[in-house]
C-alpha positions in Angstrom: 95.8 103.2 120.8 95.3 105.7 117.8 94.0 108.9 118.6 90.4 109.3 117.7 90.6 112.6 115.7 92.7 111.8 112.7 89.9 111.4 110.2 88.6 114.9 110.3 90.7 117.7 111.7 90.5 120.8 109.6 92.9 124.0 110.2 91.2 127.3 110.6 90.5 128.7 107.1 91.6 125.4 105.3 88.1 124.4 104.1 87.2 127.9 102.9 90.6 127.9 101.2 90.0 124.6 99.4 86.6 125.4 98.4 87.8 128.4 96.7 90.6 127.0 94.8 88.5 124.2 93.6 86.0 126.7 92.7 88.2 128.6 90.6 90.0 125.2 88.8 86.4 124.1 88.2 86.2 126.9 85.4 89.8 126.7 84.5 91.2 123.1 84.2 90.5 120.0 82.3 89.9 116.8 84.0 92.7 115.1 82.3 96.3 116.1 81.3 98.8 114.6 78.9 95.6 113.0 76.9 95.0 110.4 79.8 96.1 111.4 82.9 93.6 112.2 85.8 93.4 115.6 87.3 93.8 114.7 91.4 93.7 118.2 92.5 90.4 117.9 94.3 91.3 114.7 95.8 94.8 116.3 97.2 93.4 119.5 98.5 90.2 118.1 100.3 92.5 115.1 101.5 95.4 117.5 102.8 92.2 119.7 104.5 90.8 116.5 106.3 94.1 115.5 107.7 94.8 118.9 109.3 97.1 120.6 106.9 97.9 124.5 107.2 96.3 126.8 104.8 100.3 127.5 103.7 100.3 123.6 102.8 97.3 123.6 101.0 98.1 126.6 98.9 101.7 125.4 98.2 100.3 121.9 96.7 97.8 123.6 94.7 100.5 125.9 93.2 102.8 123.0 92.4 100.1 120.7 91.4 98.2 123.1 88.7 101.4 123.5 86.7 101.0 120.1 85.4 97.3 120.8 84.5 96.0 121.9 81.1 93.0 124.5 80.6 89.4 123.2 79.7 88.6 123.1 76.3 85.5 125.3 75.1 82.2 123.7 75.2 80.9 123.0 71.6 78.0 120.7 71.4 74.8 121.4 73.3 74.0 118.5 75.4 70.7 118.2 77.4 68.4 115.7 78.9 67.4 114.3 75.6 70.9 113.6 74.0 73.2 113.2 77.0 73.6 109.2 76.6 74.5 109.8 72.6 77.9 111.2 73.3 79.0 108.8 76.2 82.4 107.6 75.2 83.6 110.7 73.4 86.7 111.8 74.9 86.7 115.3 73.5 83.2 116.2 75.2 84.2 116.8 79.0 83.6 120.5 78.7 80.1 119.9 76.8 78.9 117.4 79.8 80.3 119.8 82.5 77.9 122.5 81.1 75.2 120.1 81.0 75.9 118.5 84.7 76.3 122.1 86.1 73.1 123.2 84.7 71.4 119.9 86.3 72.9 120.3 89.6 71.8 124.0 89.5 68.3 123.1 88.6 67.7 119.8 90.4 70.2 120.2 93.3 73.1 118.0 94.4 71.3 114.9 95.7 68.9 114.7 93.1 71.4 114.8 90.5 73.3 112.1 92.2 70.2 110.0 92.6 69.1 110.4 88.7 72.6 110.0 87.1 74.9 107.8 89.4 72.4 104.9 89.2 72.6 105.0 85.7 76.3 105.4 85.4 77.5 103.3 88.3 79.4 100.5 86.4 80.7 103.0 83.8 82.3 105.0 86.5 84.9 102.2 86.9 86.4 103.6 83.7 89.9 105.6 83.7 91.2 103.6 86.5 88.2 104.4 88.9 88.8 108.1 88.9 85.4 109.2 88.0 84.0 107.3 90.8 86.6 108.7 93.0 85.6 112.1 91.9 81.8 111.4 92.7 82.8 110.1 96.2 84.7 113.0 97.1 82.0 115.3 96.0 79.4 113.4 98.0 81.7 113.2 100.9 82.5 117.0 101.0 79.3 118.1 99.7 80.6 119.9 96.5 78.1 120.2 93.8 80.8 121.3 91.1 82.9 118.3 91.7 79.9 116.1 91.3 79.5 117.6 87.8 83.2 116.9 87.1 82.9 113.3 88.1 79.6 112.5 86.3 81.1 114.5 83.0 84.5 112.2 83.5 82.3 109.1 83.4 80.5 110.0 80.2 83.9 111.0 78.7 85.8 107.9 79.9 83.4 105.2 80.7 84.2 101.6 81.3 81.7 99.9 78.9 79.9 96.7 78.7 79.6 96.3 82.5 75.6 95.9 82.4 75.6 92.4 81.4 77.9 91.5 84.1 76.1 93.4 87.1 72.4 92.5 86.1 70.7 89.8 87.6 70.0 86.7 86.1 70.5 82.9 85.8 74.0 82.3 86.9 76.1 80.4 89.6 74.7 80.0 93.2 75.8 82.3 95.8 77.7 80.8 98.9 77.7 82.7 102.3 81.0 81.0 103.2 82.9 82.4 100.2 85.2 85.2 100.8 86.6 87.8 98.2 90.1 86.4 99.1 88.7 83.0 98.0 87.5 84.7 94.6 91.0 85.9 94.1 92.6 82.6 94.5 90.1 81.4 92.1 91.1 84.2 89.6 94.9 83.0 90.0 93.9 79.8 88.5 91.9 80.5 85.8 93.5 81.2 82.2 92.4 84.0 80.3 93.7 83.7 76.9 95.0 87.0 75.1 95.4 89.1 78.2 99.1 88.8 78.3 99.4 89.5 74.4 96.8 92.4 74.8 98.9 95.7 74.3 98.2 99.0 75.7 97.5 100.6 78.9 95.6 99.5 82.0 92.3 100.8 80.7 92.6 99.0 77.5 93.4 95.9 79.3 90.2 96.2 81.3 88.3 96.9 78.2 89.9 93.6 76.6 88.6 91.7 79.8 85.2 92.9 79.7 85.0 92.2 75.9 86.5 88.8 75.9 86.0 87.1 79.4 83.1 89.1 80.9 81.3 85.7 81.8 84.2 84.7 84.2 83.5 87.9 86.4 79.8 87.4 86.3 80.1 84.0 87.8 82.6 85.2 90.3 80.5 87.9 91.3 77.5 85.7 91.2 79.1 83.5 93.9 79.4 86.3 96.4 76.3 86.3 98.6 74.9 89.5 98.9 71.0 88.5 99.7 71.1 89.3 103.5 70.0 93.3 103.7 71.9 92.8 107.4 75.0 92.0 106.1 75.3 94.5 103.5 77.7 96.5 105.5 79.9 93.7 106.6 80.4 92.9 102.7 81.2 96.6 102.3 84.0 95.9 105.3 84.8 92.7 103.4 85.6 94.8 100.1 87.7 97.3 102.0 90.0 94.7 103.7 90.4 93.0 100.2 91.4 96.1 98.8 93.9 96.6 101.6 95.6 93.5 101.2 95.7 94.2 97.4 97.9 97.1 97.8 99.8 96.0 100.9 100.1 92.2 101.0 101.4 91.7 97.7 104.8 93.0 97.3 107.2 93.2 100.2 109.1 96.4 98.9 106.9 97.9 96.5 103.3 99.1 95.8 101.2 98.6 92.7 99.9 101.9 91.4 96.7 100.4 90.2 95.8 98.3 92.9 96.3 101.4 95.1 93.1 102.7 93.1 91.2 99.8 94.1 91.6 100.9 97.7 90.7 104.4 97.0 87.7 103.3 94.8 86.5 101.5 97.8 86.8 104.6 100.0 84.6 106.3 97.5 82.2 103.3 97.6 82.1 103.6 101.4 80.9 107.4 101.1 78.3 106.8 98.6 76.8 103.5 100.2 74.9 105.5 102.7 73.4 107.5 100.0 71.9 104.5 98.2 68.7 102.5 98.7 69.2 98.9 99.4 68.9 97.8 95.8 71.7 100.4 94.8 73.8 99.3 97.7 73.8 96.0 96.3 74.5 97.2 92.9 77.5 99.3 94.1 79.0 96.3 96.1 78.9 94.6 92.9 80.3 97.3 91.0 83.4 97.9 93.4 83.6 93.8 93.5 84.0 94.1 89.6 86.7 96.6 89.6 88.7 94.8 92.3 88.6 91.7 90.5 89.5 93.3 87.0 92.2 95.6 88.7 93.8 92.2 90.3 94.0 90.2 86.9 95.3 93.4 84.9 98.1 93.6 87.4 98.9 89.9 87.0 96.8 88.3 90.1 99.7 88.7 92.5 99.9 86.5 95.8 98.6 87.7 99.0 100.3 87.1 101.7 99.8 88.8 105.0 103.2 88.2 106.3 104.3 90.9 103.9 102.3 93.4 106.3 102.8 91.9 109.7 106.7 91.4 109.3 106.7 95.0 108.1 109.2 96.7 110.8 109.2 95.5 114.3 107.3 97.3 117.1 110.2 99.4 118.2 110.8 100.6 114.7 107.0 101.7 114.1 106.1 105.5 114.4 103.3 107.4 115.9 100.2 108.1 114.3 101.0 111.9 114.4 104.5 111.1 112.8 103.0 109.3 110.0 100.5 112.0 109.4 103.3 114.5 109.4 105.1 112.5 106.5 102.0 112.2 104.7 100.8 115.6 104.8 104.4 116.8 103.6 104.3 114.6 100.5 103.4 115.9 97.1 102.5 112.4 95.9 98.6 112.7 96.0 97.9 108.9 96.2 100.1 108.7 99.2 97.6 111.3 100.7 94.3 109.4 100.0 95.5 106.0 100.6 96.6 107.0 104.2 93.4 108.7 105.1 91.4 105.8 103.5 93.1 103.5 106.2 92.5 106.0 108.9 88.7 106.4 107.8 88.1 102.7 107.9 90.1 102.2 111.5 88.1 105.2 113.0 84.7 104.6 111.3 84.3 101.0 111.8 84.8 99.5 115.2 87.5 96.9 115.7 84.5 94.4 116.3 83.0 94.8 112.8 86.5 94.4 111.3 88.2 91.1 110.6 90.6 90.0 113.3 93.7 90.8 111.4 92.6 94.4 111.1 94.2 95.6 113.9 95.1 99.5 114.8 98.6 97.8 114.5 98.3 96.5 111.3 96.6 99.2 109.6 99.2 101.3 110.7 102.0 99.1 109.5 100.2 99.6 106.3 100.1 103.4 106.4 104.0 103.2 107.4 104.6 101.1 104.2 102.9 103.8 102.1 105.0 106.9 103.4 108.4 104.7 103.6 108.1 103.5 100.3 106.5 106.0 97.9 107.8 109.6 97.7 107.1 110.2 94.0 105.0 108.6 91.2 107.9 106.8 89.9 108.4 104.5 93.2 105.2 102.8 92.3 105.0 99.5 90.5 103.2 99.7 87.3 103.1 96.4 85.7 
Protein backbone atom coordinates (compact mmCIF):
# COMPACT_ATOMS: atom_id res chain seq x y z
CA UNK A 1 0.00 0.00 0.00
CA UNK A 2 1.09 3.58 -0.59
CA UNK A 3 1.85 5.80 2.37
CA UNK A 4 -1.07 8.13 3.16
CA UNK A 5 1.01 11.25 3.67
CA UNK A 6 2.46 11.87 0.23
CA UNK A 7 0.09 14.62 -0.95
CA UNK A 8 1.15 17.33 1.48
CA UNK A 9 4.13 16.93 3.79
CA UNK A 10 5.80 20.32 4.00
CA UNK A 11 9.29 20.59 5.50
CA UNK A 12 10.01 23.15 8.21
CA UNK A 13 10.30 26.61 6.70
CA UNK A 14 9.49 25.44 3.17
CA UNK A 15 6.10 27.10 2.82
CA UNK A 16 7.31 30.45 4.15
CA UNK A 17 10.30 30.37 1.81
CA UNK A 18 8.09 29.49 -1.15
CA UNK A 19 5.71 32.35 -0.38
CA UNK A 20 8.56 34.83 -0.03
CA UNK A 21 10.20 33.76 -3.28
CA UNK A 22 6.93 33.98 -5.20
CA UNK A 23 6.07 37.35 -3.70
CA UNK A 24 9.33 38.78 -5.05
CA UNK A 25 8.87 37.04 -8.39
CA UNK A 26 5.38 38.53 -8.79
CA UNK A 27 6.84 42.01 -9.13
CA UNK A 28 9.95 40.97 -11.05
CA UNK A 29 9.27 38.45 -13.81
CA UNK A 30 7.02 38.22 -16.83
CA UNK A 31 4.57 35.34 -17.15
CA UNK A 32 6.28 34.22 -20.38
CA UNK A 33 9.82 34.17 -21.72
CA UNK A 34 11.23 33.85 -25.23
CA UNK A 35 7.92 35.19 -26.46
CA UNK A 36 5.64 32.26 -25.63
CA UNK A 37 7.15 29.85 -23.08
CA UNK A 38 5.21 29.82 -19.81
CA UNK A 39 6.75 30.77 -16.49
CA UNK A 40 6.36 27.63 -14.34
CA UNK A 41 8.13 28.97 -11.26
CA UNK A 42 5.01 28.98 -9.02
CA UNK A 43 4.09 25.45 -10.10
CA UNK A 44 7.56 24.11 -9.45
CA UNK A 45 8.04 25.76 -6.06
CA UNK A 46 4.61 24.88 -4.69
CA UNK A 47 4.88 21.30 -5.89
CA UNK A 48 8.32 20.84 -4.36
CA UNK A 49 7.01 22.34 -1.15
CA UNK A 50 3.99 20.02 -1.07
CA UNK A 51 6.09 16.93 -1.79
CA UNK A 52 8.36 17.61 1.18
CA UNK A 53 11.41 19.17 -0.45
CA UNK A 54 13.87 20.88 1.87
CA UNK A 55 14.31 24.64 1.91
CA UNK A 56 17.73 24.11 0.33
CA UNK A 57 16.20 22.20 -2.59
CA UNK A 58 13.46 24.81 -3.07
CA UNK A 59 16.00 27.62 -3.10
CA UNK A 60 18.21 25.68 -5.52
CA UNK A 61 15.32 25.09 -7.92
CA UNK A 62 14.35 28.76 -7.74
CA UNK A 63 17.85 30.05 -8.36
CA UNK A 64 18.33 27.82 -11.39
CA UNK A 65 14.86 28.42 -12.85
CA UNK A 66 14.82 32.22 -12.70
CA UNK A 67 17.89 32.36 -14.93
CA UNK A 68 15.60 31.67 -17.90
CA UNK A 69 12.95 34.25 -16.97
CA UNK A 70 12.59 37.78 -18.30
CA UNK A 71 11.75 41.00 -16.44
CA UNK A 72 8.17 42.17 -16.36
CA UNK A 73 7.43 45.05 -18.69
CA UNK A 74 6.25 48.38 -17.37
CA UNK A 75 2.48 48.87 -17.38
CA UNK A 76 1.50 51.72 -19.72
CA UNK A 77 -2.27 51.40 -20.10
CA UNK A 78 -4.88 51.99 -17.44
CA UNK A 79 -7.18 48.99 -17.26
CA UNK A 80 -10.21 49.20 -15.00
CA UNK A 81 -13.62 47.60 -14.55
CA UNK A 82 -15.05 49.64 -17.42
CA UNK A 83 -12.59 48.56 -20.12
CA UNK A 84 -10.95 45.32 -18.96
CA UNK A 85 -12.59 43.23 -21.70
CA UNK A 86 -11.45 45.57 -24.48
CA UNK A 87 -7.83 44.46 -24.47
CA UNK A 88 -8.32 40.69 -24.16
CA UNK A 89 -5.98 38.94 -26.55
CA UNK A 90 -3.33 41.69 -26.56
CA UNK A 91 -0.12 39.87 -25.74
CA UNK A 92 1.65 43.07 -24.69
CA UNK A 93 -0.77 43.85 -21.87
CA UNK A 94 0.28 41.37 -19.18
CA UNK A 95 1.68 44.02 -16.82
CA UNK A 96 -1.35 46.24 -17.40
CA UNK A 97 -3.74 43.42 -16.56
CA UNK A 98 -1.61 42.40 -13.60
CA UNK A 99 -1.89 45.86 -12.09
CA UNK A 100 -5.67 45.75 -12.57
CA UNK A 101 -6.17 42.31 -11.05
CA UNK A 102 -3.81 43.09 -8.18
CA UNK A 103 -6.06 46.04 -7.37
CA UNK A 104 -9.17 43.87 -7.68
CA UNK A 105 -7.79 41.24 -5.32
CA UNK A 106 -6.74 43.88 -2.82
CA UNK A 107 -10.13 45.60 -2.83
CA UNK A 108 -12.52 42.67 -3.27
CA UNK A 109 -10.60 39.78 -1.73
CA UNK A 110 -9.33 36.62 -3.38
CA UNK A 111 -12.52 34.54 -3.44
CA UNK A 112 -14.74 37.37 -4.66
CA UNK A 113 -12.25 38.18 -7.43
CA UNK A 114 -12.13 34.53 -8.44
CA UNK A 115 -15.94 34.26 -8.46
CA UNK A 116 -16.36 37.42 -10.52
CA UNK A 117 -13.75 36.86 -13.20
CA UNK A 118 -13.10 33.14 -13.55
CA UNK A 119 -16.74 32.49 -14.37
CA UNK A 120 -16.37 34.92 -17.28
CA UNK A 121 -12.97 33.66 -18.42
CA UNK A 122 -13.34 29.92 -17.89
CA UNK A 123 -13.15 28.89 -21.53
CA UNK A 124 -10.48 31.46 -22.32
CA UNK A 125 -8.24 30.00 -19.58
CA UNK A 126 -7.51 27.05 -21.89
CA UNK A 127 -5.25 29.33 -23.95
CA UNK A 128 -1.46 29.01 -24.01
CA UNK A 129 -1.62 25.21 -23.56
CA UNK A 130 -3.82 25.51 -20.44
CA UNK A 131 -1.19 27.43 -18.47
CA UNK A 132 -3.54 30.23 -17.32
CA UNK A 133 -5.95 27.62 -15.96
CA UNK A 134 -3.09 25.83 -14.21
CA UNK A 135 -1.93 29.11 -12.65
CA UNK A 136 -5.42 29.77 -11.31
CA UNK A 137 -5.61 26.24 -9.93
CA UNK A 138 -2.36 26.64 -8.03
CA UNK A 139 -3.51 30.03 -6.75
CA UNK A 140 -6.69 28.60 -5.25
CA UNK A 141 -5.02 25.44 -3.94
CA UNK A 142 -2.36 27.38 -2.04
CA UNK A 143 -4.44 30.51 -1.32
CA UNK A 144 -2.11 32.87 -3.16
CA UNK A 145 -3.92 36.04 -4.32
CA UNK A 146 -0.93 37.28 -6.32
CA UNK A 147 -0.85 34.05 -8.32
CA UNK A 148 -4.59 34.38 -8.96
CA UNK A 149 -3.88 37.82 -10.38
CA UNK A 150 -1.13 36.33 -12.56
CA UNK A 151 -3.41 33.57 -13.85
CA UNK A 152 -6.27 35.93 -14.70
CA UNK A 153 -3.82 38.32 -16.40
CA UNK A 154 -2.33 35.46 -18.40
CA UNK A 155 -5.82 34.41 -19.46
CA UNK A 156 -6.57 37.90 -20.76
CA UNK A 157 -3.21 38.11 -22.51
CA UNK A 158 -3.35 34.69 -24.23
CA UNK A 159 -6.96 33.50 -24.26
CA UNK A 160 -8.38 30.55 -26.13
CA UNK A 161 -11.10 32.40 -27.98
CA UNK A 162 -14.26 31.12 -29.66
CA UNK A 163 -15.10 28.71 -26.82
CA UNK A 164 -18.46 30.22 -25.83
CA UNK A 165 -20.31 28.86 -28.86
CA UNK A 166 -19.07 25.37 -27.96
CA UNK A 167 -19.81 25.55 -24.24
CA UNK A 168 -23.20 27.26 -24.31
CA UNK A 169 -26.30 25.11 -23.98
CA UNK A 170 -28.71 24.82 -26.87
CA UNK A 171 -30.21 22.43 -29.34
CA UNK A 172 -27.71 19.71 -29.92
CA UNK A 173 -27.18 15.96 -29.80
CA UNK A 174 -28.82 14.00 -26.99
CA UNK A 175 -26.49 12.97 -24.19
CA UNK A 176 -25.99 9.35 -23.18
CA UNK A 177 -25.35 8.16 -19.63
CA UNK A 178 -23.45 5.16 -20.99
CA UNK A 179 -21.02 7.14 -23.14
CA UNK A 180 -17.55 7.58 -21.65
CA UNK A 181 -14.75 9.97 -22.56
CA UNK A 182 -12.67 7.13 -23.99
CA UNK A 183 -15.58 6.52 -26.40
CA UNK A 184 -15.43 10.16 -27.47
CA UNK A 185 -11.70 9.85 -28.08
CA UNK A 186 -12.33 6.82 -30.30
CA UNK A 187 -14.94 8.80 -32.22
CA UNK A 188 -12.40 11.57 -32.77
CA UNK A 189 -9.96 9.10 -34.28
CA UNK A 190 -12.49 8.37 -37.02
CA UNK A 191 -13.49 11.98 -37.75
CA UNK A 192 -11.78 13.70 -40.68
CA UNK A 193 -10.92 17.31 -39.85
CA UNK A 194 -9.91 18.95 -43.16
CA UNK A 195 -6.95 21.28 -43.05
CA UNK A 196 -5.57 20.38 -39.64
CA UNK A 197 -2.59 18.37 -40.86
CA UNK A 198 -1.70 21.18 -43.28
CA UNK A 199 -2.01 23.87 -40.62
CA UNK A 200 1.42 25.27 -39.88
CA UNK A 201 2.38 26.70 -36.53
CA UNK A 202 2.57 25.71 -32.91
CA UNK A 203 0.18 23.93 -30.59
CA UNK A 204 -1.81 27.08 -29.82
CA UNK A 205 -2.30 28.04 -33.47
CA UNK A 206 -3.51 24.53 -34.32
CA UNK A 207 -5.96 24.62 -31.42
CA UNK A 208 -7.23 27.98 -32.66
CA UNK A 209 -7.66 26.49 -36.14
CA UNK A 210 -9.80 23.68 -34.71
CA UNK A 211 -12.11 26.03 -32.87
CA UNK A 212 -12.51 28.33 -35.85
CA UNK A 213 -13.12 25.62 -38.44
CA UNK A 214 -14.43 22.53 -36.66
CA UNK A 215 -16.07 23.86 -33.51
CA UNK A 216 -19.34 22.03 -34.16
CA UNK A 217 -17.55 18.67 -33.96
CA UNK A 218 -16.45 19.46 -30.42
CA UNK A 219 -19.79 20.95 -29.41
CA UNK A 220 -21.57 17.75 -30.47
CA UNK A 221 -19.06 15.48 -28.75
CA UNK A 222 -19.29 17.42 -25.49
CA UNK A 223 -23.10 17.39 -25.70
CA UNK A 224 -23.05 13.58 -25.81
CA UNK A 225 -21.34 13.46 -22.41
CA UNK A 226 -24.12 13.33 -19.83
CA UNK A 227 -23.87 15.92 -17.04
CA UNK A 228 -27.55 15.93 -16.10
CA UNK A 229 -27.27 14.29 -12.67
CA UNK A 230 -26.06 16.45 -9.81
CA UNK A 231 -24.96 13.43 -7.81
CA UNK A 232 -22.72 12.25 -10.66
CA UNK A 233 -20.65 15.39 -11.19
CA UNK A 234 -17.79 14.25 -8.96
CA UNK A 235 -17.74 10.94 -10.82
CA UNK A 236 -17.51 12.87 -14.09
CA UNK A 237 -14.52 14.77 -12.72
CA UNK A 238 -12.88 11.44 -11.86
CA UNK A 239 -13.59 10.21 -15.38
CA UNK A 240 -11.79 13.26 -16.77
CA UNK A 241 -8.81 12.62 -14.53
CA UNK A 242 -8.56 9.00 -15.62
CA UNK A 243 -8.89 9.85 -19.31
CA UNK A 244 -6.15 12.47 -18.89
CA UNK A 245 -3.88 9.91 -17.22
CA UNK A 246 -4.44 7.46 -20.06
CA UNK A 247 -3.66 10.18 -22.59
CA UNK A 248 -0.27 10.73 -20.99
CA UNK A 249 0.77 7.20 -20.13
CA UNK A 250 -1.17 4.76 -22.34
CA UNK A 251 -0.25 6.21 -25.73
CA UNK A 252 3.49 5.69 -26.28
CA UNK A 253 5.42 2.77 -24.73
CA UNK A 254 8.72 4.60 -24.37
CA UNK A 255 7.69 8.22 -24.71
CA UNK A 256 5.42 10.85 -23.17
CA UNK A 257 3.63 13.59 -25.11
CA UNK A 258 4.44 17.07 -23.82
CA UNK A 259 1.06 18.60 -24.58
CA UNK A 260 -1.01 15.68 -23.31
CA UNK A 261 0.86 16.19 -20.03
CA UNK A 262 -0.82 19.59 -19.81
CA UNK A 263 -4.19 17.88 -20.06
CA UNK A 264 -3.39 16.07 -16.81
CA UNK A 265 -1.99 19.06 -14.94
CA UNK A 266 -4.89 21.14 -16.25
CA UNK A 267 -7.28 18.55 -14.85
CA UNK A 268 -5.58 18.84 -11.46
CA UNK A 269 -6.37 22.56 -11.58
CA UNK A 270 -10.00 21.78 -12.39
CA UNK A 271 -10.15 19.35 -9.45
CA UNK A 272 -8.95 22.11 -7.13
CA UNK A 273 -11.34 24.72 -8.55
CA UNK A 274 -14.33 22.37 -8.61
CA UNK A 275 -15.17 22.77 -4.92
CA UNK A 276 -15.04 26.57 -5.25
CA UNK A 277 -17.83 26.61 -7.84
CA UNK A 278 -21.64 26.42 -7.67
CA UNK A 279 -23.27 23.51 -9.45
CA UNK A 280 -23.95 25.29 -12.74
CA UNK A 281 -20.32 26.40 -12.91
CA UNK A 282 -19.16 22.89 -12.01
CA UNK A 283 -20.93 21.64 -15.11
CA UNK A 284 -19.31 24.37 -17.17
CA UNK A 285 -15.79 23.70 -15.89
CA UNK A 286 -16.24 19.99 -16.66
CA UNK A 287 -17.13 20.95 -20.23
CA UNK A 288 -14.12 23.27 -20.36
CA UNK A 289 -11.87 20.47 -19.15
CA UNK A 290 -13.32 18.05 -21.71
CA UNK A 291 -12.90 20.60 -24.50
CA UNK A 292 -9.25 21.03 -23.54
CA UNK A 293 -8.70 17.28 -23.45
CA UNK A 294 -10.38 16.67 -26.82
CA UNK A 295 -8.57 19.47 -28.65
CA UNK A 296 -5.21 18.49 -27.13
CA UNK A 297 -5.80 14.92 -28.26
CA UNK A 298 -6.61 15.91 -31.84
CA UNK A 299 -3.77 18.40 -32.22
CA UNK A 300 -1.35 15.73 -31.02
CA UNK A 301 -2.50 13.25 -33.64
CA UNK A 302 -5.22 11.26 -31.81
CA UNK A 303 -2.86 8.48 -30.66
CA UNK A 304 -4.20 5.03 -29.83
CA UNK A 305 -4.84 4.41 -26.14
CA UNK A 306 -3.68 1.00 -24.92
CA UNK A 307 -3.76 0.33 -21.17
CA UNK A 308 -1.25 -2.48 -21.70
CA UNK A 309 1.35 0.22 -22.26
CA UNK A 310 0.96 0.99 -18.55
CA UNK A 311 0.14 -2.40 -17.08
CA UNK A 312 3.11 -3.92 -18.89
CA UNK A 313 5.54 -1.25 -17.75
CA UNK A 314 8.15 -3.07 -15.62
CA UNK A 315 7.42 -6.15 -13.61
CA UNK A 316 6.48 -5.99 -9.95
CA UNK A 317 9.95 -6.88 -8.72
CA UNK A 318 11.36 -3.97 -10.73
CA UNK A 319 9.02 -1.41 -9.20
CA UNK A 320 10.26 1.12 -6.70
CA UNK A 321 8.67 2.33 -3.50
CA UNK A 322 6.72 5.55 -3.49
CA UNK A 323 9.40 7.05 -1.30
CA UNK A 324 12.06 6.34 -3.94
CA UNK A 325 9.85 7.73 -6.68
CA UNK A 326 9.33 10.88 -4.65
CA UNK A 327 13.04 11.27 -4.02
CA UNK A 328 13.68 11.06 -7.75
CA UNK A 329 10.85 13.50 -8.43
CA UNK A 330 12.09 16.10 -5.96
CA UNK A 331 15.60 15.85 -7.42
CA UNK A 332 14.51 16.70 -10.96
CA UNK A 333 14.66 20.18 -12.46
CA UNK A 334 12.05 19.31 -15.11
CA UNK A 335 9.01 21.03 -13.63
CA UNK A 336 6.37 19.01 -15.47
CA UNK A 337 7.65 15.80 -13.87
CA UNK A 338 7.05 17.38 -10.47
CA UNK A 339 3.50 18.37 -11.34
CA UNK A 340 2.52 15.12 -13.01
CA UNK A 341 3.75 12.89 -10.20
CA UNK A 342 1.95 15.00 -7.62
CA UNK A 343 -1.25 14.96 -9.73
CA UNK A 344 -1.14 11.15 -9.71
CA UNK A 345 -0.53 11.01 -5.97
CA UNK A 346 -3.23 13.60 -5.29
CA UNK A 347 -5.81 11.58 -7.20
CA UNK A 348 -4.77 8.36 -5.47
CA UNK A 349 -4.97 9.85 -1.99
CA UNK A 350 -7.96 12.18 -2.34
CA UNK A 351 -10.27 9.84 -4.25
CA UNK A 352 -10.96 6.51 -2.51
CA UNK A 353 -10.31 3.37 -4.54
CA UNK A 354 -14.03 2.57 -4.49
CA UNK A 355 -14.74 5.78 -6.42
CA UNK A 356 -12.01 5.24 -9.00
CA UNK A 357 -12.34 2.92 -11.98
CA UNK A 358 -11.22 -0.63 -11.28
CA UNK A 359 -8.13 -0.16 -13.44
CA UNK A 360 -6.84 2.77 -11.39
CA UNK A 361 -5.31 0.92 -8.49
CA UNK A 362 -2.40 2.15 -6.40
CA UNK A 363 -0.15 -0.19 -8.39
CA UNK A 364 -1.39 1.18 -11.73
CA UNK A 365 -0.85 4.79 -10.66
CA UNK A 366 2.59 3.94 -9.34
CA UNK A 367 3.54 2.51 -12.74
CA UNK A 368 2.50 5.83 -14.29
CA UNK A 369 4.63 7.79 -11.83
CA UNK A 370 7.56 5.45 -12.36
CA UNK A 371 7.31 5.81 -16.13
CA UNK A 372 7.40 9.59 -15.72
CA UNK A 373 10.57 9.69 -13.62
CA UNK A 374 12.23 6.99 -15.74
CA UNK A 375 11.69 8.62 -19.13
CA UNK A 376 11.69 12.37 -18.56
CA UNK A 377 14.79 14.10 -17.23
CA UNK A 378 14.93 17.16 -19.48
CA UNK A 379 12.26 18.95 -21.48
CA UNK A 380 13.84 17.60 -24.67
CA UNK A 381 12.91 14.07 -23.61
CA UNK A 382 9.22 14.65 -24.43
CA UNK A 383 7.42 13.91 -27.66
CA UNK A 384 6.18 17.20 -29.12
CA UNK A 385 4.36 16.26 -32.34
